[in-house]
C-alpha positions in Angstrom: -9.4 -31.9 43.3 -6.8 -32.3 40.8 -6.4 -34.8 38.1 -3.3 -35.8 36.2 -3.2 -36.2 32.4 -0.5 -36.6 29.8 0.3 -33.8 27.4 2.8 -33.6 24.6 4.7 -30.3 24.5 5.9 -28.4 21.4 9.2 -30.3 21.7 7.5 -33.7 21.5 8.2 -34.6 25.2 5.3 -35.9 27.2 4.7 -34.5 30.7 2.0 -34.7 33.3 -0.1 -31.6 33.5 -2.4 -31.0 36.5 -6.0 -30.4 35.5 -8.0 -28.3 37.9 -11.7 -28.6 38.7 -14.1 -26.6 36.5 -14.3 -23.8 39.1 -10.7 -22.8 38.4 -9.1 -22.0 35.0 -6.3 -24.0 33.6 -2.9 -22.2 33.5 -0.9 -22.4 30.3 2.7 -21.4 30.0 3.7 -18.6 27.7 5.7 -21.1 25.5 2.6 -23.2 25.1 0.5 -20.2 24.2 3.0 -19.1 21.5 3.1 -22.6 20.2 -0.7 -22.7 20.0 -0.8 -19.3 18.2 1.8 -20.5 15.7 -0.1 -23.7 15.2 -3.4 -21.9 14.6 -1.6 -19.6 12.1 -0.2 -22.5 10.2 -3.5 -24.3 10.1 -5.2 -21.2 8.8 -2.6 -20.7 6.1 -2.9 -24.4 5.2 -6.7 -24.1 4.9 -6.4 -21.1 2.6 -3.8 -22.9 0.4 -6.2 -25.9 0.1 -9.1 -23.7 -0.9 -7.1 -21.4 -3.3 -4.4 -22.1 -5.8 -1.2 -20.1 -5.4 -2.3 -17.3 -7.8 -5.6 -16.6 -6.0 -3.9 -17.1 -2.6 -1.3 -14.4 -3.6 -4.1 -12.0 -4.5 -5.7 -12.6 -1.1 -2.4 -12.2 0.6 -1.9 -8.8 -1.1 -5.0 -7.5 0.7 -3.4 -8.4 4.1 -0.1 -6.9 3.0 -2.0 -3.7 2.3 -3.7 -3.8 5.7 -0.5 -4.4 7.6 1.4 -1.8 5.6 -1.4 0.8 6.1 -1.3 0.3 9.9 2.5 0.5 9.9 2.5 3.7 7.9 -0.2 5.3 10.1 2.1 4.6 13.1 5.1 5.9 11.2 3.4 9.2 10.4 2.2 9.6 13.9 5.7 8.9 15.2 7.1 11.7 12.9 4.5 14.1 14.1 5.0 13.4 17.7 8.8 13.7 17.4 8.4 17.0 15.5 6.2 18.3 18.3 8.5 17.1 21.0 11.8 18.5 19.7 10.8 21.4 17.5 7.5 22.5 19.0 4.1 22.9 17.4 5.2 26.0 15.4 9.0 26.0 14.7 10.4 29.5 14.8 13.5 30.9 13.2 16.2 32.1 15.6 15.3 29.4 18.2 18.1 27.2 19.6 15.9 24.2 18.8 16.4 24.8 15.1 20.0 23.5 15.0 20.2 21.5 18.3 17.4 19.1 17.4 18.6 17.9 14.0 22.2 17.8 15.2 21.5 15.5 18.2 19.1 13.4 16.1 21.8 13.0 13.4 24.3 11.7 16.0 21.8 9.3 17.4 20.7 8.0 14.0 24.3 7.6 13.0 25.0 5.3 15.9 21.8 3.3 15.3 22.6 2.9 11.6 26.3 1.9 12.1 25.7 -0.6 15.0 22.0 -1.8 14.9 20.3 -1.1 11.6 23.0 -1.0 8.8 20.5 -1.7 6.0 18.4 1.4 6.7 20.9 3.9 5.2 19.5 6.1 2.5 16.4 5.5 0.3 14.4 2.3 0.2 13.7 2.0 -3.5 17.0 0.4 -4.5 16.8 -2.0 -1.5 13.4 -3.1 -2.7 14.7 -3.6 -6.3 17.6 -5.6 -4.9 15.2 -7.8 -3.1 13.3 -8.5 -6.3 16.3 -9.1 -8.6 19.1 -10.4 -6.3 17.9 -11.7 -2.9 14.8 -13.7 -4.0 12.4 -11.2 -2.3 14.3 -11.3 1.0 14.3 -8.1 3.1 15.0 -8.6 6.9 12.2 -7.6 9.2 14.9 -5.7 11.2 15.0 -3.3 8.2 11.4 -2.3 8.7 12.0 -1.7 12.4 15.2 0.3 11.8 13.7 2.4 9.0 10.7 3.2 11.2 12.8 4.3 14.2 15.6 6.1 12.4 13.5 7.9 9.7 10.9 9.0 12.3 13.6 10.5 14.5 15.5 12.1 11.6 12.5 13.6 9.7 10.7 14.6 12.9 13.8 16.4 14.2 14.1 18.4 11.0 16.3 16.6 8.5 15.3 17.5 5.0 14.0 14.1 3.9 10.6 12.6 3.2 8.5 9.7 4.7 7.5 8.1 1.4 10.6 6.1 0.6 10.9 4.7 4.1 7.2 3.9 4.0 7.8 2.0 0.8 10.6 0.0 2.4 8.6 -0.7 5.5 5.8 -2.1 3.4 8.2 -4.1 1.3 9.9 -5.6 4.5 6.6 -6.5 6.1 5.5 -8.2 2.9 8.8 -10.1 2.6 8.4 -11.3 6.2 4.8 -12.5 5.6 5.8 -14.2 2.3 8.5 -16.2 4.1 6.1 -17.1 6.9 3.5 -18.6 4.5 6.3 -20.3 2.4 5.4 -19.0 -1.0 7.2 -20.2 -4.2 10.4 -18.4 -5.1 8.7 -16.5 -8.0 5.9 -15.2 -5.8 8.2 -14.5 -2.9 10.3 -12.2 -5.2 7.2 -10.2 -5.9 6.2 -9.8 -2.3 8.6 -6.9 -1.8 7.2 -4.8 -4.7 3.6 -5.5 -3.6 4.4 -4.3 -0.1 6.3 -1.4 -1.6 3.1 -0.3 -3.4 1.1 -0.6 -0.2 3.6 1.5 1.8 3.9 4.2 -0.9 0.2 4.4 -1.4 -0.4 4.8 2.3 2.3 7.5 2.6 0.9 9.5 -0.4 -2.8 8.6 0.2 -2.7 8.0 -3.6 -3.0 4.4 -4.8 -2.8 5.1 -8.5 0.5 6.9 -8.3 1.9 4.2 -6.0 0.9 1.4 -8.4 2.4 3.2 -11.4 5.7 4.0 -9.6 6.2 0.4 -8.5 5.4 -0.9 -12.0 7.5 1.8 -13.7 10.5 1.9 -11.5 10.7 -1.3 -9.4 9.2 -4.2 -11.4 9.3 -2.8 -14.9 6.8 -5.2 -16.5 3.1 -5.6 -16.7 1.0 -8.8 -16.3 -2.5 -9.4 -15.0 -1.3 -11.2 -11.9 1.3 -8.6 -10.9 -1.0 -5.7 -11.6 -3.9 -7.2 -9.6 -1.7 -7.9 -6.6 -0.1 -4.4 -6.6 -3.5 -2.7 -7.0 -5.1 -4.7 -4.2 -2.3 -4.0 -1.8 -2.3 -0.3 -2.6 -6.0 0.1 -2.3 -6.2 -1.8 0.9 -3.5 0.3 2.5 -5.2 3.5 1.5 -8.5 2.3 2.9 -6.8 1.7 6.3 -5.1 5.2 6.3 -8.2 7.0 5.3 -10.2 5.1 7.9 -7.8 6.0 10.7 -6.5 9.4 9.7 -9.3 10.7 7.5 -9.7 11.0 3.7 -8.3 14.6 3.5 -5.7 15.0 0.7 -2.2 16.1 1.4 -3.0 19.7 0.2 -5.9 22.1 0.2 -6.1 22.4 -3.6 -7.2 25.9 -4.8 -9.0 26.6 -8.0 -6.8 25.5 -10.9 -7.6 26.5 -14.4 -6.3 26.1 -18.0 -8.0 28.5 -20.4 -5.7 29.6 -23.2 -3.4 27.4 -25.3 -0.9 30.2 -25.2 -0.3 29.3 -21.5 1.5 26.2 -22.7 4.5 28.4 -23.5 4.7 29.3 -19.8 4.4 25.6 -18.7 7.1 24.6 -21.2 9.4 27.2 -19.6 8.6 25.7 -16.2 9.5 22.3 -17.6 12.9 23.6 -18.8 13.6 25.3 -15.4 12.5 22.2 -13.6 14.7 19.9 -15.7 17.8 22.0 -15.1 17.0 22.1 -11.3 16.6 18.3 -11.3 20.0 17.8 -13.0 21.7 20.1 -10.4 19.9 18.1 -7.6 21.0 14.7 -9.0 24.6 15.8 -9.8 25.0 17.2 -6.3 24.0 13.9 -4.7 25.9 11.9 -7.2 29.1 13.8 -6.6 29.1 14.2 -2.8 27.7 10.8 -1.8 30.7 8.6 -2.8 33.1 11.3 -1.5 31.6 11.1 2.0 31.3 7.3 1.9 35.1 7.1 1.1 36.0 9.0 4.3 37.2 6.9 7.3 34.5 5.0 9.1 34.8 7.1 12.2 33.6 10.1 10.3 30.3 8.4 9.6 29.4 8.9 13.3 29.4 12.6 12.8 28.2 13.1 9.2 24.5 13.0 9.9 25.0 15.3 12.9 27.0 17.8 10.8 24.3 17.7 8.1 21.7 18.3 10.8 23.7 21.2 12.2 23.9 22.9 8.7 20.3 22.3 8.0 19.4 23.7 11.4 21.4 26.8 10.8 19.4 27.4 7.6 16.3 27.2 9.6 17.7 29.3 12.4 18.7 32.1 9.9 15.1 32.4 8.7 14.1 29.5 6.5 12.7 26.8 8.7 10.5 25.8 5.7 13.3 23.6 4.3 13.3 21.3 7.4 11.5 18.0 7.4 9.1 17.1 4.6 7.5 20.6 4.4 4.0 19.6 3.2 2.4 22.5 5.1 4.7 25.0 3.4 3.9 23.5 -0.1 0.3 24.1 0.8 1.1 27.8 1.7 2.9 28.2 -1.6 -0.1 26.8 -3.4 -2.2 29.6 -1.9 0.1 32.4 -2.9 1.6 33.2 0.6 5.2 33.7 -0.7 6.7 36.1 -3.2 8.5 34.6 -6.2 11.9 35.6 -4.7 11.2 33.7 -1.5 9.9 30.7 -3.5 13.1 30.6 -5.6 15.3 30.8 -2.5 13.4 28.0 -0.8 13.8 25.8 -3.8 17.5 26.3 -3.9 17.9 25.8 -0.1 15.8 22.7 -0.2 18.1 21.2 -2.8 21.1 22.0 -0.6 19.5 20.7 2.6 18.2 17.5 1.1 21.6 16.8 -0.5 23.3 17.3 2.9 20.9 15.0 4.6 20.9 12.2 2.0 24.6 12.0 1.3 25.4 11.9 5.0 23.6 8.5 5.1 20.6 9.7 7.1 17.6 7.3 6.5 14.8 9.1 4.6 13.5 9.6 1.2 13.6 12.1 -1.7 10.0 12.0 -2.8 8.8 14.9 -0.5 11.9 17.0 -1.2 11.3 16.6 -4.9 7.7 17.7 -4.5 8.9 20.7 -2.4 11.5 21.9 -4.9 9.0 21.5 -7.7 6.3 23.3 -5.9 8.5 26.3 -5.0 9.9 26.4 -8.6 6.5 26.2 -10.0 5.2 29.0 -7.8 8.2 31.2 -8.6 8.0 30.7 -12.3 4.2 31.3 -12.3 4.5 34.5 -10.2 7.3 35.9 -12.3 5.5 35.1 -15.6 2.4 36.8 -14.3 4.4 39.9 -13.6 6.1 39.9 -17.0 3.1 38.6 -19.0 -0.1 39.4 -17.1 -2.3 37.9 -19.8 -0.4 34.6 -20.1 0.0 33.1 -16.6 -2.6 31.1 -14.7 -3.1 31.0 -10.9 -0.1 30.3 -8.6 -1.8 27.1 -7.4 -1.8 25.7 -10.9 1.9 26.3 -11.3 2.7 24.8 -8.0 0.9 21.6 -8.8 2.5 21.4 -12.3 5.9 22.1 -10.7 5.5 19.1 -8.4 5.1 16.8 -11.4 8.0 18.5 -13.2 10.6 17.5 -10.5 9.1 14.0 -10.3 9.6 13.6 -14.0 13.0 15.3 -14.1 14.7 14.1 -10.9 13.1 10.7 -10.2 12.7 10.0 -13.9 9.2 8.4 -13.7 7.3 10.4 -16.4 4.1 8.3 -16.2 3.9 8.4 -12.4 4.6 12.1 -12.4 1.5 12.9 -14.5 -0.9 10.8 -12.6 0.5 11.9 -9.2 -0.4 15.5 -10.0 -3.9 14.5 -11.3 -4.5 12.3 -8.3 -3.4 14.9 -5.7 -5.4 17.7 -7.4 -8.4 15.7 -8.6 -8.5 18.1 -11.5 -8.1 16.6 -15.0 -8.4 20.1 -16.6 -4.7 20.6 -16.1 -3.6 17.4 -17.7 -2.3 19.1 -20.8 -0.1 21.6 -18.9 1.2 18.7 -16.7 2.1 16.6 -19.8 3.8 19.5 -21.6 5.9 20.6 -18.6 6.8 17.1 -17.5 7.9 16.2 -21.0 10.2 19.2 -21.2 11.7 18.4 -17.8 12.2 14.7 -18.6 13.9 15.4 -21.9 16.2 18.1 -20.4 17.1 15.9 -17.5 17.9 13.0 -19.8 20.0 15.1 -22.1 22.1 16.6 -19.3 22.2 13.6 -16.9 22.0 10.3 -18.8 21.9 8.1 -15.6 18.7 8.3 -13.5 19.2 9.0 -9.8 18.2 5.5 -8.6 20.5 3.8 -11.1 23.3 6.1 -10.0 22.8 5.2 -6.4 22.7 1.5 -7.3 26.0 1.7 -9.1 27.7 3.6 -6.3 26.6 0.8 -3.9 28.2 -1.8 -6.1 24.9 -3.5 -7.1 24.0 -4.7 -10.6 20.3 -4.0 -11.0 18.4 -3.5 -14.3 18.1 0.1 -15.4 14.4 0.2 -16.2 14.8 3.4 -18.1 17.4 1.8 -20.3 15.2 -1.2 -20.8 12.3 1.0 -21.8 14.4 2.9 -24.3 16.1 -0.1 -25.8 14.6 -0.9 -29.2 12.7 -4.2 -29.3 13.7 -6.6 -32.0 10.7 -8.0 -33.9 10.3 -11.2 -35.9 10.1 -9.1 -39.1 13.6 -7.7 -38.3 15.1 -11.2 -38.7 12.6 -12.6 -41.2 13.8 -14.1 -44.5 11.7 -13.3 -47.6 9.0 -15.7 -48.6 10.6 -18.3 -51.0 9.6 -18.4 -54.7 8.2 -21.9 -54.5 5.4 -22.5 -52.0 3.7 -25.9 -52.2 0.2 -26.8 -51.2 -1.1 -30.0 -49.5 -3.3 -30.6 -52.5 -0.4 -30.6 -55.0 0.5 -34.0 -56.5 4.0 -35.3 -55.8 5.0 -35.5 -59.5 4.1 -31.8 -60.0 5.9 -30.8 -56.8 9.0 -32.7 -58.1 9.0 -30.7 -61.3 8.8 -27.4 -59.5 11.5 -28.5 -57.1 13.8 -29.5 -59.9 13.6 -26.0 -61.3 14.4 -24.4 -57.9 17.5 -24.0 -55.8 15.5 -24.4 -52.6 16.2 -27.3 -50.3 13.1 -27.0 -48.0 9.7 -26.0 -49.3 6.9 -24.5 -47.2 3.7 -26.4 -47.6 0.3 -24.7 -47.2 -1.9 -27.2 -45.4 -5.7 -27.5 -45.7 -7.8 -25.9 -44.4 -5.2 -23.9 -42.4 -1.7 -24.4 -41.1 1.8 -24.8 -42.5 4.4 -27.6 -42.8 7.6 -28.2 -44.8 8.9 -30.8 -47.1 12.5 -31.3 -48.4 13.5 -31.8 -52.0 15.1 -35.1 -51.1 11.8 -36.4 -49.6 9.9 -35.3 -52.7 12.3 -37.2 -55.0 12.1 -40.3 -52.8 8.3 -40.3 -52.9 8.4 -40.0 -56.7 10.9 -42.9 -56.9 8.6 -45.0 -54.8 5.8 -44.5 -57.4 3.7 -42.1 -55.3 3.7 -39.4 -57.9 -0.1 -39.4 -58.3 -0.6 -39.0 -54.5 -1.1 -35.5 -53.0 1.6 -34.2 -50.7 -0.9 -33.8 -47.9 -1.9 -37.5 -47.9 1.7 -38.6 -47.5 2.9 -36.0 -44.9 2.5 -36.3 -41.1 -0.4 -34.5 -39.6 1.8 -32.5 -37.3 2.0 -28.8 -38.4 4.6 -26.2 -37.8 4.2 -23.4 -35.2 3.7 -20.1 -36.8 4.8 -16.5 -35.9 3.6 -13.0 -36.8 5.8 -10.2 -38.1 5.0 -7.9 -35.1 5.9 -10.4 -32.4 9.0 -9.9 -30.3 12.0 -11.8 -31.8 12.3 -13.6 -28.4 9.3 -15.7 -29.4 11.2 -17.2 -32.3 13.8 -18.7 -29.9 11.3 -21.2 -28.7 11.1 -22.9 -32.1 14.3 -22.3 -34.1 16.3 -25.1 -32.5 13.5 -27.6 -33.0 12.4 -26.7 -36.6 14.7 -25.7 -39.5 12.3 -23.0 -40.6 9.3 -21.4 -39.0 6.6 -19.7 -41.2 5.8 -16.1 -40.5 2.2 -15.5 -41.6 -0.2 -12.6 -42.1 -2.6 -11.9 -39.2 -5.5 -11.1 -41.5 -4.9 -14.1 -43.8 -3.2 -17.2 -42.1 -2.7 -18.7 -45.6 -0.5 -15.8 -46.7 3.2 -16.4 -46.0 5.1 -13.2 -45.1 8.5 -14.9 -44.7 10.5 -17.5 -42.9 12.5 -17.5 -39.7 15.5 -19.8 -39.2 18.0 -20.2 -36.4 20.8 -18.6 -38.4 18.6 -15.5 -39.3 17.6 -15.0 -35.6 21.2 -15.2 -34.3 22.5 -13.0 -37.1 20.0 -10.3 -36.2 20.9 -10.4 -32.5 24.6 -10.2 -33.4 23.9 -7.2 -35.6 22.0 -5.4 -32.9 25.0 -5.9 -30.5 27.2 -4.2 -33.1 24.8 -1.3 -33.5 24.9 -0.7 -29.7 
C-alpha cells in the first residue's frame, strides 16, 4: 500500500510524495539528493564555526585544503605520466617521428583550449596566485584548476619543456579559493586561502613541505605571522602526507654520496655560482624579450605558437637530445650519478634554456621550476667535472655539484635565495653541504641581481599589466625606525614629584613649550608651560605636579621600532616619548607628527 504525505522541496513548494511500504525503498530524485548533500555540508560547516572561532577554523580548513590539493596533485602527476607513455612511449628514442609529432599536435590542442575554454591557464601560476591575494580578494575560478590540470598534463606529457610544480601550485590555490568561498570566510581569510592552497600544491609536487612553505612566504605572501605560518605549514604537511601515502615516500632523486671536506673547495662552488648567475640572467632575458613580442602578434598566430614551439622542441629531441623534453627529472638523476660527460651536460643546459623559453613564451601552460632545476643540475655537473679535470685535488663528487647547481638556478633565476638553500637540503637530506650551497647561491643571486634588476616573476607581472608588490624590492627597501625621526631629549624633564613652583622656575628659564613628565612609579606624561603658570597663579605652587595631573599616561615607543608604529599616536598626542628598553624611566627622545612626516618626505627624496 501507498501513503501520501506532504514534503517541502528545495524551492519551498509543497508536494505530495508517495511513501511506499517498508518492503520497498523510497525513491528520491537527483535534485533532492543534491539538495540534501548541500544541506548536510552547510550544517557541518555551521557546526564547526560554532565550535571554533575563525582563526582555529581557518587552521582546520588548511588541513582539508592540503588533503584535497594532495589528491589533485597525485592525479595530475599520474595524468602526466600516462600521457607521456601514450604519446612518447615508455623510453623515448631520438630519431623517432613521435619526438616532433607529439609536442606539435599537443601544442595545437592546448592552444585551442587556452584561447576558447581556459584563458586563465596561460603560463605560470605564481603570478595568478599573487594577483588573487592582492587584487581579487582571494578569488581564483575553479575552472582555472580544471584547465591547468588538462592543458598542463597534455603539454608536459607530450614533451613541452615545462614543469608540473607551478601548475600544481595554481591547482592547489584554485581549490582552496573555491573551498573558501563555499564556507563564506571573511575577506581577510579568503585572501589567504589562495597562498595556503599554493603551498599545499607545491609541497605535493616537490614532496618537500619546507621548501613549499618558504617559497610561498618568500615570494607570494611576503610576510610572517603565527596564523599565516601555521596555516601554510598545516596545508603543506597534509598534502605531502597524502602524496607519500599514495605514491610512496621516495624522493625525487636517488641521492649519491655527497661530501664537503676541504674549505678550498668553496672556490669551485663560487665559480659554479658565478656561472649559474650568468645562465640565470640569459634565461630570464630570453623570456623577457620574446614573450611580449609573441603576445603582440595577431591573435590568429596564437593558435599556432604552442604548436611551433612543440615542433622545435621535438626536433631537438629528434636530433639526439630527448633529455630536454618534459620535466626531465630522470635525466637529472642520471647526471647526479655521473652518466654524462661535461660537454654533454653543458649542451643539455643550453638546450634546456632554449626549449623552455620556446614553450613558455608561446603561452603553453606549465611551470619553470623543473626547467630551472634541470639547467642548474646540468651546469653543476659540467662545472664539477671540468674542475675535477683541471684541479683533481679541488673538486668534489659530481652528485654534490649537481645538487648545488639546482639551488644555484633557483637563487639566480627565480630569485628566492632562502627557498633555494632549503630546497637542496630537503631534497638531499644532507646538511653537510649547506656551506657550499650558501656560497654558490649567494654568488648566483648577487650576479643575477646585478645584471637583471627585475626578478622574473615581477617582469611577467608587468608585462601582463598587473600592479603587484615586488617582494624583492620590499625586502631590500630600508626600514625606517623610530630613532630615524626621533627628536633629541629636551633639556628640561620634569618629574611627577616636582612641586609646581619649582617647575615654574625651571620653565621660565627654558624655551620649551611642552615638558615631558616622568610619572611614578613608571610611565610618562606631558605638561605645558601655560598650565604650569596657571596652576601657580591658582595658588597651587606647593602641590606636586603628579597630584594635579590626570592619571592617563602617554603611550611610549622604543627607538628600534618601525616608524609606522608612531603613526598610531602622533595625531592624537603632540609628542610621544621614546624610552630605553632597559630603563623605562630613561628618555631617549621625542616623536612628533612633524618629525615623522619630515622623515618620510626625506626618505622619498633619497629614493
